[in-house]
Every structure is written in structure tokens, then in C-alpha cells.
N, CA, C and O atoms as a GROMACS GRO file, in nm:
protein
  412
    1UNK      N    1   0.102  -6.081   9.662
    1UNK     CA    2  -0.018  -6.087   9.721
    1UNK      C    3  -0.116  -5.975   9.663
    1UNK      O    4  -0.237  -5.994   9.647
    2UNK      N    5  -0.050  -5.855   9.632
    2UNK     CA    6  -0.116  -5.742   9.585
    2UNK      C    7  -0.147  -5.783   9.442
    2UNK      O    8  -0.257  -5.746   9.402
    3UNK      N    9  -0.076  -5.845   9.362
    3UNK     CA   10  -0.112  -5.896   9.227
    3UNK      C   11  -0.225  -5.994   9.211
    3UNK      O   12  -0.296  -6.003   9.112
    4UNK      N   13  -0.234  -6.083   9.346
    4UNK     CA   14  -0.348  -6.181   9.336
    4UNK      C   15  -0.481  -6.087   9.346
    4UNK      O   16  -0.577  -6.114   9.273
    5UNK      N   17  -0.486  -5.980   9.433
    5UNK     CA   18  -0.588  -5.907   9.435
    5UNK      C   19  -0.626  -5.836   9.310
    5UNK      O   20  -0.742  -5.840   9.270
    6UNK      N   21  -0.530  -5.770   9.246
    6UNK     CA   22  -0.557  -5.717   9.119
    6UNK      C   23  -0.605  -5.819   9.024
    6UNK      O   24  -0.703  -5.797   8.953
    7UNK      N   25  -0.540  -5.931   9.022
    7UNK     CA   26  -0.595  -6.040   8.917
    7UNK      C   27  -0.734  -6.077   8.937
    7UNK      O   28  -0.815  -6.090   8.845
    8UNK      N   29  -0.759  -6.094   9.061
    8UNK     CA   30  -0.899  -6.121   9.109
    8UNK      C   31  -1.016  -6.005   9.065
    8UNK      O   32  -1.127  -6.031   9.017
    9UNK      N   33  -0.966  -5.886   9.091
    9UNK     CA   34  -1.051  -5.765   9.058
    9UNK      C   35  -1.061  -5.764   8.894
    9UNK      O   36  -1.168  -5.744   8.837
   10UNK      N   37  -0.957  -5.783   8.836
   10UNK     CA   38  -0.959  -5.792   8.676
   10UNK      C   39  -1.046  -5.891   8.621
   10UNK      O   40  -1.123  -5.868   8.527
   11UNK      N   41  -1.033  -6.016   8.688
   11UNK     CA   42  -1.112  -6.133   8.640
   11UNK      C   43  -1.270  -6.109   8.650
   11UNK      O   44  -1.350  -6.138   8.561
   12UNK      N   45  -1.305  -6.045   8.789
   12UNK     CA   46  -1.427  -5.998   8.824
   12UNK      C   47  -1.496  -5.908   8.732
   12UNK      O   48  -1.614  -5.920   8.698
   13UNK      N   49  -1.398  -5.797   8.686
   13UNK     CA   50  -1.461  -5.701   8.592
   13UNK      C   51  -1.480  -5.770   8.455
   13UNK      O   52  -1.586  -5.754   8.394
   14UNK      N   53  -1.388  -5.841   8.409
   14UNK     CA   54  -1.403  -5.909   8.275
   14UNK      C   55  -1.543  -5.995   8.282
   14UNK      O   56  -1.633  -5.971   8.202
   15UNK      N   57  -1.554  -6.087   8.374
   15UNK     CA   58  -1.671  -6.159   8.382
   15UNK      C   59  -1.801  -6.062   8.383
   15UNK      O   60  -1.898  -6.091   8.314
   16UNK      N   61  -1.799  -5.954   8.460
   16UNK     CA   62  -1.904  -5.887   8.477
   16UNK      C   63  -1.942  -5.805   8.345
   16UNK      O   64  -2.056  -5.803   8.299
   17UNK      N   65  -1.848  -5.748   8.298
   17UNK     CA   66  -1.868  -5.651   8.172
   17UNK      C   67  -1.845  -5.718   8.057
   17UNK      O   68  -1.878  -5.650   7.960
   18UNK      N   69  -1.795  -5.838   8.023
   18UNK     CA   70  -1.762  -5.891   7.902
   18UNK      C   71  -1.817  -6.034   7.892
   18UNK      O   72  -1.900  -6.055   7.804
   19UNK      N   73  -1.781  -6.132   7.969
   19UNK     CA   74  -1.818  -6.259   7.961
   19UNK      C   75  -1.981  -6.267   7.976
   19UNK      O   76  -2.053  -6.304   7.884
   20UNK      N   77  -2.033  -6.227   8.108
   20UNK     CA   78  -2.162  -6.241   8.111
   20UNK      C   79  -2.252  -6.189   8.003
   20UNK      O   80  -2.342  -6.254   7.950
   21UNK      N   81  -2.215  -6.056   7.975
   21UNK     CA   82  -2.320  -6.007   7.875
   21UNK      C   83  -2.303  -6.089   7.746
   21UNK      O   84  -2.407  -6.116   7.686
   22UNK      N   85  -2.185  -6.132   7.694
   22UNK     CA   86  -2.172  -6.201   7.584
   22UNK      C   87  -2.261  -6.333   7.595
   22UNK      O   88  -2.345  -6.363   7.510
   23UNK      N   89  -2.234  -6.406   7.707
   23UNK     CA   90  -2.314  -6.535   7.702
   23UNK      C   91  -2.456  -6.504   7.713
   23UNK      O   92  -2.532  -6.580   7.653
   24UNK      N   93  -2.509  -6.402   7.783
   24UNK     CA   94  -2.659  -6.373   7.778
   24UNK      C   95  -2.703  -6.334   7.639
   24UNK      O   96  -2.814  -6.367   7.597
   25UNK      N   97  -2.609  -6.258   7.560
   25UNK     CA   98  -2.649  -6.243   7.425
   25UNK      C   99  -2.664  -6.362   7.337
   25UNK      O  100  -2.756  -6.383   7.258
   26UNK      N  101  -2.558  -6.439   7.362
   26UNK     CA  102  -2.544  -6.578   7.285
   26UNK      C  103  -2.688  -6.674   7.316
   26UNK      O  104  -2.752  -6.737   7.231
   27UNK      N  105  -2.712  -6.667   7.441
   27UNK     CA  106  -2.829  -6.753   7.477
   27UNK      C  107  -2.964  -6.674   7.468
   27UNK      O  108  -3.067  -6.724   7.513
   28UNK      N  109  -2.963  -6.557   7.412
   28UNK     CA  110  -3.092  -6.476   7.383
   28UNK      C  111  -3.158  -6.452   7.539
   28UNK      O  112  -3.279  -6.430   7.551
   29UNK      N  113  -3.082  -6.457   7.638
   29UNK     CA  114  -3.132  -6.428   7.772
   29UNK      C  115  -3.190  -6.281   7.798
   29UNK      O  116  -3.137  -6.182   7.747
   30UNK      N  117  -3.285  -6.275   7.868
   30UNK     CA  118  -3.331  -6.142   7.924
   30UNK      C  119  -3.235  -6.072   8.023
   30UNK      O  120  -3.259  -5.959   8.066
   31UNK      N  121  -3.128  -6.143   8.058
   31UNK     CA  122  -3.033  -6.073   8.149
   31UNK      C  123  -3.008  -5.938   8.131
   31UNK      O  124  -3.033  -5.857   8.220
   32UNK      N  125  -2.953  -5.900   8.006
   32UNK     CA  126  -2.905  -5.765   7.978
   32UNK      C  127  -3.025  -5.662   7.992
   32UNK      O  128  -3.002  -5.554   8.047
   33UNK      N  129  -3.145  -5.689   7.946
   33UNK     CA  130  -3.245  -5.602   7.967
   33UNK      C  131  -3.285  -5.587   8.113
   33UNK      O  132  -3.309  -5.479   8.167
   34UNK      N  133  -3.290  -5.700   8.167
   34UNK     CA  134  -3.320  -5.688   8.312
   34UNK      C  135  -3.212  -5.613   8.392
   34UNK      O  136  -3.245  -5.534   8.481
   35UNK      N  137  -3.109  -5.633   8.368
   35UNK     CA  138  -2.981  -5.559   8.431
   35UNK      C  139  -2.989  -5.403   8.404
   35UNK      O  140  -2.957  -5.319   8.487
   36UNK      N  141  -3.035  -5.377   8.281
   36UNK     CA  142  -3.048  -5.230   8.249
   36UNK      C  143  -3.157  -5.160   8.319
   36UNK      O  144  -3.151  -5.044   8.359
   37UNK      N  145  -3.260  -5.243   8.332
   37UNK     CA  146  -3.381  -5.203   8.405
   37UNK      C  147  -3.352  -5.181   8.557
   37UNK      O  148  -3.398  -5.082   8.615
   38UNK      N  149  -3.283  -5.263   8.614
   38UNK     CA  150  -3.239  -5.258   8.757
   38UNK      C  151  -3.147  -5.134   8.782
   38UNK      O  152  -3.162  -5.059   8.878
   39UNK      N  153  -3.059  -5.123   8.695
   39UNK     CA  154  -2.964  -5.007   8.705
   39UNK      C  155  -3.032  -4.879   8.690
   39UNK      O  156  -2.996  -4.783   8.759
   40UNK      N  157  -3.135  -4.867   8.598
   40UNK     CA  158  -3.208  -4.755   8.585
   40UNK      C  159  -3.297  -4.714   8.710
   40UNK      O  160  -3.304  -4.598   8.751
   41UNK      N  161  -3.358  -4.813   8.762
   41UNK     CA  162  -3.438  -4.811   8.894
   41UNK      C  163  -3.371  -4.758   8.998
   41UNK      O  164  -3.438  -4.696   9.081
   42UNK      N  165  -3.234  -4.770   9.017
   42UNK     CA  166  -3.150  -4.724   9.115
   42UNK      C  167  -3.138  -4.571   9.100
   42UNK      O  168  -3.103  -4.502   9.196
   43UNK      N  169  -3.166  -4.518   8.981
   43UNK     CA  170  -3.156  -4.374   8.980
   43UNK      C  171  -3.274  -4.303   8.988
   43UNK      O  172  -3.275  -4.180   8.988
   44UNK      N  173  -3.391  -4.382   8.996
   44UNK     CA  174  -3.533  -4.316   9.016
   44UNK      C  175  -3.562  -4.290   9.140
   44UNK      O  176  -3.521  -4.358   9.234
   45UNK      N  177  -3.647  -4.170   9.153
   45UNK     CA  178  -3.692  -4.147   9.290
   45UNK      C  179  -3.769  -4.269   9.346
   45UNK      O  180  -3.827  -4.348   9.272
   46UNK      N  181  -3.764  -4.281   9.491
   46UNK     CA  182  -3.819  -4.395   9.552
   46UNK      C  183  -3.968  -4.406   9.534
   46UNK      O  184  -4.027  -4.514   9.528
   47UNK      N  185  -4.031  -4.281   9.524
   47UNK     CA  186  -4.188  -4.282   9.516
   47UNK      C  187  -4.217  -4.334   9.381
   47UNK      O  188  -4.322  -4.397   9.369
   48UNK      N  189  -4.141  -4.316   9.279
   48UNK     CA  190  -4.174  -4.369   9.129
   48UNK      C  191  -4.155  -4.513   9.128
   48UNK      O  192  -4.234  -4.592   9.075
   49UNK      N  193  -4.035  -4.549   9.197
   49UNK     CA  194  -4.005  -4.701   9.190
   49UNK      C  195  -4.125  -4.769   9.276
   49UNK      O  196  -4.166  -4.875   9.230
   50UNK      N  197  -4.187  -4.721   9.400
   50UNK     CA  198  -4.295  -4.771   9.449
   50UNK      C  199  -4.410  -4.796   9.368
   50UNK      O  200  -4.471  -4.903   9.362
   51UNK      N  201  -4.442  -4.669   9.291
   51UNK     CA  202  -4.564  -4.674   9.192
   51UNK      C  203  -4.557  -4.783   9.109
   51UNK      O  204  -4.652  -4.859   9.094
   52UNK      N  205  -4.432  -4.798   9.042
   52UNK     CA  206  -4.410  -4.895   8.934
   52UNK      C  207  -4.436  -5.046   9.003
   52UNK      O  208  -4.499  -5.135   8.944
   53UNK      N  209  -4.382  -5.061   9.129
   53UNK     CA  210  -4.392  -5.186   9.187
   53UNK      C  211  -4.551  -5.225   9.211
   53UNK      O  212  -4.597  -5.338   9.195
   54UNK      N  213  -4.619  -5.119   9.248
   54UNK     CA  214  -4.765  -5.125   9.287
   54UNK      C  215  -4.837  -5.172   9.155
   54UNK      O  216  -4.915  -5.267   9.165
   55UNK      N  217  -4.818  -5.114   9.036
   55UNK     CA  218  -4.879  -5.130   8.920
   55UNK      C  219  -4.835  -5.272   8.882
   55UNK      O  220  -4.924  -5.334   8.824
   56UNK      N  221  -4.736  -5.328   8.896
   56UNK     CA  222  -4.693  -5.471   8.862
   56UNK      C  223  -4.762  -5.571   8.950
   56UNK      O  224  -4.810  -5.673   8.901
   57UNK      N  225  -4.768  -5.544   9.074
   57UNK     CA  226  -4.855  -5.619   9.182
   57UNK      C  227  -4.993  -5.626   9.142
   57UNK      O  228  -5.053  -5.733   9.141
   58UNK      N  229  -5.047  -5.511   9.107
   58UNK     CA  230  -5.186  -5.500   9.065
   58UNK      C  231  -5.214  -5.577   8.945
   58UNK      O  232  -5.325  -5.629   8.932
   59UNK      N  233  -5.117  -5.592   8.846
   59UNK     CA  234  -5.126  -5.650   8.720
   59UNK      C  235  -5.135  -5.795   8.754
   59UNK      O  236  -5.221  -5.869   8.705
   60UNK      N  237  -5.047  -5.833   8.834
   60UNK     CA  238  -5.021  -5.991   8.884
   60UNK      C  239  -5.162  -6.040   8.962
   60UNK      O  240  -5.217  -6.146   8.932
   61UNK      N  241  -5.202  -5.966   9.045
   61UNK     CA  242  -5.320  -5.978   9.109
   61UNK      C  243  -5.447  -6.019   9.020
   61UNK      O  244  -5.516  -6.121   9.026
   62UNK      N  245  -5.456  -5.910   8.940
   62UNK     CA  246  -5.570  -5.911   8.850
   62UNK      C  247  -5.565  -6.042   8.762
   62UNK      O  248  -5.669  -6.104   8.742
   63UNK      N  249  -5.453  -6.083   8.713
   63UNK     CA  250  -5.426  -6.196   8.631
   63UNK      C  251  -5.469  -6.329   8.710
   63UNK      O  252  -5.544  -6.412   8.658
   64UNK      N  253  -5.417  -6.341   8.834
   64UNK     CA  254  -5.433  -6.452   8.918
   64UNK      C  255  -5.577  -6.469   8.948
   64UNK      O  256  -5.630  -6.580   8.948
   65UNK      N  257  -5.646  -6.349   8.977
   65UNK     CA  258  -5.794  -6.352   9.019
   65UNK      C  259  -5.867  -6.410   8.884
   65UNK      O  260  -5.947  -6.503   8.891
   66UNK      N  261  -5.833  -6.348   8.762
   66UNK     CA  262  -5.901  -6.387   8.652
   66UNK      C  263  -5.881  -6.531   8.597
   66UNK      O  264  -5.974  -6.602   8.561
   67UNK      N  265  -5.774  -6.560   8.595
   67UNK     CA  266  -5.719  -6.690   8.540
   67UNK      C  267  -5.712  -6.814   8.620
   67UNK      O  268  -5.721  -6.926   8.567
   68UNK      N  269  -5.692  -6.793   8.766
   68UNK     CA  270  -5.664  -6.910   8.838
   68UNK      C  271  -5.772  -6.939   8.946
   68UNK      O  272  -5.776  -6.875   9.052
   69UNK      N  273  -5.853  -7.030   8.919
   69UNK     CA  274  -5.972  -7.052   9.012
   69UNK      C  275  -5.927  -7.055   9.156
   69UNK      O  276  -5.998  -6.994   9.236
   70UNK      N  277  -5.822  -7.118   9.199
   70UNK     CA  278  -5.786  -7.133   9.326
   70UNK      C  279  -5.786  -6.979   9.386
   70UNK      O  280  -5.853  -6.951   9.485
   71UNK      N  281  -5.716  -6.894   9.326
   71UNK     CA  282  -5.693  -6.760   9.375
   71UNK      C  283  -5.821  -6.665   9.355
   71UNK      O  284  -5.835  -6.562   9.420
   72UNK      N  285  -5.916  -6.708   9.255
   72UNK     CA  286  -6.048  -6.633   9.260
   72UNK      C  287  -6.125  -6.666   9.395
   72UNK      O  288  -6.178  -6.582   9.468
   73UNK      N  289  -6.122  -6.808   9.416
   73UNK     CA  290  -6.210  -6.839   9.539
   73UNK      C  291  -6.136  -6.778   9.665
   73UNK      O  292  -6.199  -6.725   9.757
   74UNK      N  293  -6.012  -6.789   9.663
   74UNK     CA  294  -5.921  -6.745   9.784
   74UNK      C  295  -5.969  -6.590   9.825
   74UNK      O  296  -6.014  -6.553   9.933
   75UNK      N  297  -5.946  -6.512   9.706
   75UNK     CA  298  -5.990  -6.360   9.722
   75UNK      C  299  -6.119  -6.346   9.770
   75UNK      O  300  -6.142  -6.266   9.861
   76UNK      N  301  -6.220  -6.424   9.714
   76UNK     CA  302  -6.370  -6.416   9.751
   76UNK      C  303  -6.372  -6.443   9.898
   76UNK      O  304  -6.417  -6.360   9.977
   77UNK      N  305  -6.324  -6.561   9.936
   77UNK     CA  306  -6.324  -6.597  10.076
   77UNK      C  307  -6.272  -6.485  10.182
   77UNK      O  308  -6.323  -6.470  10.293
   78UNK      N  309  -6.171  -6.415  10.135
   78UNK     CA  310  -6.104  -6.317  10.214
   78UNK      C  311  -6.185  -6.177  10.190
   78UNK      O  312  -6.146  -6.077  10.250
   79UNK      N  313  -6.299  -6.170  10.099
   79UNK     CA  314  -6.357  -6.057  10.083
   79UNK      C  315  -6.270  -5.952  10.012
   79UNK      O  316  -6.275  -5.832  10.034
   80UNK      N  317  -6.190  -6.013   9.925
   80UNK     CA  318  -6.091  -5.906   9.857
   80UNK      C  319  -6.108  -5.922   9.710
   80UNK      O  320  -6.119  -6.033   9.658
   81UNK      N  321  -6.110  -5.805   9.640
   81UNK     CA  322  -6.088  -5.799   9.489
   81UNK      C  323  -5.974  -5.737   9.454
   81UNK      O  324  -5.926  -5.652   9.529
   82UNK      N  325  -5.911  -5.772   9.327
   82UNK     CA  326  -5.771  -5.697   9.308
   82UNK      C  327  -5.790  -5.542   9.294
   82UNK      O  328  -5.690  -5.470   9.301
   83UNK      N  329  -5.906  -5.493   9.278
   83UNK     CA  330  -5.916  -5.348   9.274
   83UNK      C  331  -5.905  -5.282   9.400
   83UNK      O  332  -5.885  -5.161   9.408
   84UNK      N  333  -5.918  -5.367   9.510
   84UNK     CA  334  -5.922  -5.323   9.641
   84UNK      C  335  -5.768  -5.298   9.691
   84UNK      O  336  -5.746  -5.248   9.802
   85UNK      N  337  -5.680  -5.331   9.615
   85UNK     CA  338  -5.543  -5.318   9.646
   85UNK      C  339  -5.492  -5.191   9.570
   85UNK      O  340  -5.471  -5.187   9.449
   86UNK      N  341  -5.476  -5.087   9.658
   86UNK     CA  342  -5.462  -4.965   9.589
   86UNK      C  343  -5.329  -4.892   9.647
   86UNK      O  344  -5.289  -4.783   9.606
   87UNK      N  345  -5.269  -4.967   9.744
   87UNK     CA  346  -5.138  -4.935   9.797
   87UNK      C  347  -5.045  -5.061   9.825
   87UNK      O  348  -5.101  -5.170   9.832
   88UNK      N  349  -4.933  -5.056   9.840
   88UNK     CA  350  -4.850  -5.164   9.890
   88UNK      C  351  -4.897  -5.221  10.035
   88UNK      O  352  -4.894  -5.339  10.071
   89UNK      N  353  -4.935  -5.122  10.099
   89UNK     CA  354  -4.997  -5.153  10.245
   89UNK      C  355  -5.115  -5.241  10.244
   89UNK      O  356  -5.138  -5.326  10.329
   90UNK      N  357  -5.199  -5.212  10.127
   90UNK     CA  358  -5.323  -5.307  10.098
   90UNK      C  359  -5.302  -5.448  10.087
   90UNK      O  360  -5.395  -5.528  10.100
   91UNK      N  361  -5.165  -5.489  10.061
   91UNK     CA  362  -5.157  -5.603  10.018
   91UNK      C  363  -5.180  -5.708  10.155
   91UNK      O  364  -5.183  -5.830  10.136
   92UNK      N  365  -5.194  -5.654  10.287
   92UNK     CA  366  -5.222  -5.712  10.397
   92UNK      C  367  -5.367  -5.767  10.392
   92UNK      O  368  -5.408  -5.857  10.465
   93UNK      N  369  -5.438  -5.704  10.301
   93UNK     CA  370  -5.585  -5.754  10.299
   93UNK      C  371  -5.592  -5.895  10.226
   93UNK      O  372  -5.698  -5.959  10.232
   94UNK      N  373  -5.486  -5.944  10.159
   94UNK     CA  374  -5.498  -6.064  10.079
   94UNK      C  375  -5.454  -6.174  10.180
   94UNK      O  376  -5.345  -6.169  10.238
   95UNK      N  377  -5.552  -6.282  10.199
   95UNK     CA  378  -5.543  -6.400  10.285
   95UNK      C  379  -5.412  -6.464  10.268
   95UNK      O  380  -5.371  -6.494  10.156
   96UNK      N  381  -5.351  -6.485  10.364
   96UNK     CA  382  -5.215  -6.568  10.364
   96UNK      C  383  -5.248  -6.714  10.317
   96UNK      O  384  -5.358  -6.769  10.330
   97UNK      N  385  -5.140  -6.768  10.262
   97UNK     CA  386  -5.141  -6.896  10.218
   97UNK      C  387  -5.072  -6.992  10.326
   97UNK      O  388  -4.977  -6.949  10.392
   98UNK      N  389  -5.114  -7.107  10.342
   98UNK     CA  390  -5.040  -7.201  10.434
   98UNK      C  391  -5.002  -7.314  10.361
   98UNK      O  392  -5.050  -7.336  10.249
   99UNK      N  393  -4.917  -7.394  10.417
   99UNK     CA  394  -4.864  -7.528  10.367
   99UNK      C  395  -4.994  -7.619  10.334
   99UNK      O  396  -4.997  -7.687  10.231
  100UNK      N  397  -5.094  -7.616  10.422
  100UNK     CA  398  -5.190  -7.698  10.396
  100UNK      C  399  -5.282  -7.651  10.279
  100UNK      O  400  -5.343  -7.735  10.213
  101UNK      N  401  -5.292  -7.531  10.256
  101UNK     CA  402  -5.359  -7.460  10.162
  101UNK      C  403  -5.299  -7.535  10.021
  101UNK      O  404  -5.371  -7.591   9.938
  102UNK      N  405  -5.155  -7.522  10.014
  102UNK     CA  406  -5.095  -7.558   9.901
  102UNK      C  407  -5.115  -7.703   9.862
  102UNK      O  408  -5.124  -7.742   9.746
  103UNK      N  409  -5.123  -7.792   9.990
  103UNK     CA  410  -5.142  -7.935   9.972
  103UNK      C  411  -5.266  -7.963   9.908
  103UNK      O  412  -5.299  -8.079   9.884
   0.00000   0.00000   0.00000
């Protein structure tokens, strides 16, 4: 029984630290880069992580507003512009989408 647990743990370690990274490298997947970024984020202060999240969301909103007519109109109807989003709490200003909107 104890050897089964040891074998499962050894297998899990081998997959996580050897097989998965080699497979990602072989496929040229962004997995390794993303994994390193996630691990680094775990060691950053929460305030810094939230600032980075806000910058990424702001960039996404600017892109959607500039390049996607649906979102340009949606923001205008809601009286919101991407530059109005200055904190994560400001995301509440963005009009919610419904299933009907998507249809």
C-alpha cells in the first residue's frame, strides 16, 4: 500500500517536472513561459499583482472598444469608455451581456 502511494507520487513528480515540460517544449507551447509567470506572480505582493491585472484588463478593453464594433456600441450605450476603468471596481460600469445580446 505504501509503495503504491510512493509510486503515484513519483509518477506525478515525473509528469509535472519532466514529461509535461518536455512535451510543451516539443510542441513549442507557451506552457513553460506561462507556468513561470504564474509561479513568479505567487511571490509578488498582492498590490502589484492587482496593478498588473488592471493594466491587462485596460489593454483588453481598449482593444475591444477600438476594434470590435459590437463592444464600441455597447460601451457607448452604457456611457463608458475604456479610460473610465481606473480600478478593478470600475469594471462594474461595463454593461453586462445577456444571452440575448450574444444571439
